[in-house]
C-alpha positions in Angstrom: 0.1 -0.1 0.1 1.4 3.1 -1.1 1.6 6.4 1.0 2.1 9.4 -1.2 1.2 11.8 1.3 3.7 11.1 4.2 7.0 13.0 4.7 9.4 12.7 7.2 8.6 15.7 8.6 5.0 14.6 9.2 6.3 11.9 11.7 6.1 14.1 14.9 4.9 11.8 17.7 6.9 9.0 19.4 6.1 5.2 19.8 7.8 3.0 22.2 8.3 -0.5 21.0 8.6 -3.2 23.7 9.6 -6.9 23.9 8.8 -9.4 26.6 11.8 -10.8 28.4 12.2 -13.1 31.2 13.9 -11.4 33.9 15.4 -13.3 37.1 14.7 -11.7 40.4 17.9 -12.4 42.5 15.9 -12.1 45.8 13.2 -14.7 45.1 15.0 -16.6 42.7 12.1 -16.5 40.4 11.8 -15.6 36.5 8.9 -13.1 35.8 8.1 -11.6 32.2 8.6 -8.0 32.0 8.6 -5.2 29.1 12.1 -4.2 28.0 12.3 -1.1 25.9 13.4 -2.2 22.3 13.3 1.0 20.1 11.7 4.3 20.0 10.4 5.4 16.5 8.6 8.7 15.2 5.1 8.2 13.9 2.1 9.8 12.7 -1.4 9.0 13.3 -3.4 7.7 10.3 -7.1 9.3 10.1 -9.4 7.3 8.1 -12.0 9.2 6.0 -15.7 9.2 6.9 -16.4 7.3 3.8 -14.2 4.7 4.7 -15.5 4.5 8.5 -19.0 3.4 7.1 -17.6 0.2 6.3 -15.6 -0.5 9.2 -16.9 -2.5 12.5 -16.8 -0.7 15.9 -13.9 -2.6 17.0 -12.1 -1.5 14.1 -12.8 1.9 14.7 -11.3 1.7 18.3 -8.1 0.3 16.9 -5.7 3.2 16.3 -3.4 3.0 13.0 0.0 4.9 13.2 2.3 5.3 10.4 6.3 4.9 10.9 9.3 4.6 8.7 9.7 1.1 7.5 11.6 -0.9 10.3 12.2 -4.8 9.6 12.7 -5.1 13.2 9.1 -4.0 14.0 7.2 -7.2 14.9 3.4 -8.3 15.7 5.0 -9.8 18.9 5.9 -6.2 20.3 3.8 -4.1 22.4 3.7 -0.4 21.6 3.2 2.8 23.9 1.6 5.6 22.2 -0.3 8.5 23.5 0.3 6.9 27.1 -1.3 3.9 26.4 -0.2 0.4 25.5 -1.2 -1.7 22.7 -0.5 -4.9 20.7 0.5 -4.7 17.1 -2.6 -6.5 15.3 -1.2 -5.8 11.8 1.8 -4.4 9.9 0.8 -3.5 6.4 4.1 -2.5 4.5 4.3 0.1 2.0 4.9 -2.1 -1.4 6.0 1.3 -3.4 9.4 1.7 -5.1 10.2 4.8 -3.1 13.7 5.1 -1.5 11.7 5.8 1.9 8.9 3.8 2.7 6.5 3.5 5.3 4.4 1.1 7.1 0.6 1.3 8.5 0.7 -0.8 12.1 -2.8 -1.3 13.4 -3.0 -1.2 17.2 -5.4 -2.7 19.7 -5.4 -1.7 23.4 -4.1 -4.2 25.9 -6.6 -5.0 28.4 -6.0 -3.8 32.0 
């Protein structure tokens, strides 16, 4: 999916990407899963037009989509902190154009508390 109207200067928000790692607690000897910051990327929100929204389900409307510069290290197993909320990555839609700089859509779903 080509993103013709995106420029580097449009990426003016930060998204924090975390991976889950098993961390050893030296006091108890137990291992526990923790989120560890893997990278920070500049991003921008993708806003769907009103015409496109009519065909989306309410659940899809609650899933924000952000645009990041293509990074092969971003995977669907990561968690994303965006606008002070933690999200799972539901889908990564890469830019398939032949441009030098390409961008990806990341569909996010809020992690239940």
